[in-house]
PLY file of the C-alpha trace (Angstrom):
ply
format ascii 1.0
element vertex 100
property float x
property float y
property float z
element edge 99
property int vertex1
property int vertex2
end_header
112.92 129.10 96.07
115.15 129.50 99.07
115.19 127.26 102.18
114.87 127.94 105.91
117.10 126.48 108.61
114.08 124.60 109.98
113.41 122.87 106.65
117.13 122.01 106.16
117.41 120.64 109.72
114.36 118.46 109.19
115.74 117.09 105.96
119.17 116.45 107.51
117.59 114.76 110.57
115.68 112.51 108.14
118.98 111.37 106.61
118.37 112.96 103.20
121.31 113.17 100.83
121.79 116.93 100.35
124.16 118.86 98.05
125.23 121.41 100.69
127.90 123.99 99.81
129.43 126.39 102.35
130.81 129.56 100.69
132.45 130.97 103.82
136.19 131.15 104.40
138.19 128.24 105.78
138.61 129.76 109.23
134.85 130.21 109.53
134.27 126.64 108.46
136.75 125.37 111.08
134.89 127.21 113.84
131.50 125.76 112.96
130.04 124.02 109.92
126.96 122.07 108.83
128.99 119.45 107.12
128.74 120.84 103.64
131.43 121.08 101.03
133.62 124.17 101.54
133.97 126.32 98.40
134.79 129.88 99.52
132.85 132.44 97.41
136.12 133.79 95.87
136.93 130.37 94.45
133.40 129.45 93.26
133.99 130.42 89.60
137.00 128.13 89.36
135.08 125.31 91.10
132.14 125.36 88.59
133.62 122.49 86.53
133.80 120.24 89.58
130.16 120.94 90.28
128.94 120.49 86.71
127.45 117.05 87.38
125.01 118.76 89.79
123.63 121.26 87.23
120.12 119.84 87.46
120.21 118.67 91.06
119.12 120.64 94.10
122.07 122.53 95.58
121.76 124.35 98.89
124.25 127.15 99.41
124.97 128.76 102.75
127.23 131.27 104.46
127.25 133.19 107.71
124.12 135.28 107.18
122.80 134.57 103.68
124.49 137.43 101.80
127.45 135.64 100.27
125.34 132.56 99.54
122.84 134.85 97.78
125.67 135.97 95.50
126.79 132.36 95.01
123.23 131.30 94.06
123.13 133.99 91.41
126.58 133.02 90.02
125.54 129.32 89.75
122.21 130.11 88.13
123.91 132.36 85.64
126.10 129.33 84.78
123.20 127.00 84.06
122.48 125.47 87.48
118.77 125.02 87.65
117.83 124.23 91.26
119.93 126.41 93.63
118.59 127.37 97.04
120.02 129.85 99.56
119.85 129.00 103.26
118.00 132.01 104.70
119.72 133.47 107.74
122.74 131.20 107.23
124.83 129.72 110.02
123.83 132.64 112.31
120.16 131.67 112.17
121.11 127.92 112.53
123.18 128.62 115.66
120.53 130.88 117.15
117.88 128.06 116.79
119.95 124.96 117.35
123.23 126.05 118.97
126.76 125.18 117.93
0 1
1 2
2 3
3 4
4 5
5 6
6 7
7 8
8 9
9 10
10 11
11 12
12 13
13 14
14 15
15 16
16 17
17 18
18 19
19 20
20 21
21 22
22 23
23 24
24 25
25 26
26 27
27 28
28 29
29 30
30 31
31 32
32 33
33 34
34 35
35 36
36 37
37 38
38 39
39 40
40 41
41 42
42 43
43 44
44 45
45 46
46 47
47 48
48 49
49 50
50 51
51 52
52 53
53 54
54 55
55 56
56 57
57 58
58 59
59 60
60 61
61 62
62 63
63 64
64 65
65 66
66 67
67 68
68 69
69 70
70 71
71 72
72 73
73 74
74 75
75 76
76 77
77 78
78 79
79 80
80 81
81 82
82 83
83 84
84 85
85 86
86 87
87 88
88 89
89 90
90 91
91 92
92 93
93 94
94 95
95 96
96 97
97 98
98 99
């Protein structure tokens, strides 16, 4: 089940430890980010090993609008990750609701 920006913001505001992965490009991350780990979509396959200890943990993936993170979610689930959630609307929705 995916996650909304409202739910993520509430959890972050509550100080929850969240496995947040940003699959945008480095220049997008530099402009604005939510503090997640940057793993551009094109490098996700090679980064699977470094994420393997999170296979059964919740992972929240996000990008600009939700499209790339949707692909990343499918890739992770096809590789045995069990609890992957896509941030619906991505950074665009976050910035529209909460600003930069």
